[in-house]
LODRENSE-38696 format. One record per residue: x, y, z of N, C-alpha, C in turn. Coordinates in steps of 0.1 Angstrom, whole numbers, padded with zeros to 4 digits, always signed. Layout:
XYZXYZXYZ
...
// end
This chain:
+0156-0018-0029+0158-0015-0013+0145-0019-0008
+0145-0028+0001+0133-0032+0009+0135-0029+0022
+0124-0022+0030+0124-0019+0043+0118-0029+0052
+0123-0031+0065+0117-0040+0071+0112-0034+0084
+0099-0031+0082+0091-0022+0092+0089-0030+0105
+0088-0043+0105+0087-0052+0117+0097-0051+0127
+0108-0045+0123+0120-0043+0133+0120-0031+0138
+0112-0022+0137+0111-0009+0143+0107-0008+0157
+0112-0001+0165+0108-0002+0180+0094+0002+0181
+0087-0002+0191+0073+0000+0194+0070+0004+0207
+0060+0011+0211+0056+0015+0223+0041+0013+0224
+0034+0011+0237+0020+0010+0236+0014+0022+0244
+0005+0028+0236-0002+0041+0239-0010+0038+0252
-0008+0046+0262-0016+0045+0274-0032+0048+0275
-0035+0056+0263-0049+0058+0262-0057+0049+0255
-0052+0046+0243-0060+0034+0235-0055+0021+0236
-0043+0018+0245-0038+0005+0244-0032-0003+0233
-0031+0006+0222-0027+0000+0209-0012+0002+0209
-0004-0007+0200+0008-0006+0197+0012+0006+0186
+0023+0014+0188+0026+0023+0176+0041+0022+0176
+0045+0024+0162+0060+0021+0159+0066+0033+0159
+0079+0034+0159+0088+0046+0155+0085+0051+0143
+0084+0065+0143+0084+0071+0130+0096+0081+0128
+0100+0086+0118+0111+0094+0115+0111+0108+0121
+0098+0113+0122+0098+0126+0131+0098+0124+0143
+0097+0112+0150+0101+0110+0164+0116+0107+0166
+0125+0108+0156+0139+0102+0157+0146+0109+0168
+0144+0123+0171+0152+0129+0181+0146+0128+0194
+0133+0125+0195+0127+0126+0208+0118+0113+0211
+0122+0101+0207+0116+0090+0209+0113+0087+0224
+0123+0089+0233+0121+0087+0248+0110+0095+0253
+0107+0106+0247+0098+0114+0251+0083+0113+0246
+0081+0104+0235+0070+0102+0229+0062+0092+0238
+0050+0097+0240+0041+0087+0250+0028+0082+0243
+0021+0091+0237+0010+0087+0229+0011+0087+0215
+0001+0079+0209+0004+0075+0195-0003+0086+0185
-0010+0096+0191-0015+0105+0183-0020+0118+0190
-0023+0128+0185-0028+0141+0190-0042+0139+0197
-0049+0130+0191-0062+0126+0195-0063+0120+0209
-0051+0110+0212-0050+0103+0223-0043+0114+0233
-0035+0122+0230-0029+0131+0240-0039+0139+0246
-0051+0143+0237-0060+0153+0242-0071+0144+0251
-0072+0132+0249-0081+0123+0257-0074+0117+0267
-0063+0120+0271-0055+0111+0282-0062+0111+0296
-0069+0122+0300-0075+0121+0313-0088+0114+0311
-0095+0115+0298-0109+0109+0297-0110+0095+0300
-0097+0088+0295-0098+0073+0296-0091+0068+0307
-0082+0077+0313-0072+0070+0323-0078+0070+0338
// end
């Protein structure tokens, strides 16, 4: 069984401007996910 990770949905983090891909733990709340990590979430006002 091979997984095709390049086909996962992606978003761009507004803090670090890097793309991040869908993760299983975000399955139920993907529309609400904005930041790629806790670090970017905490630094949202520092770089914005």
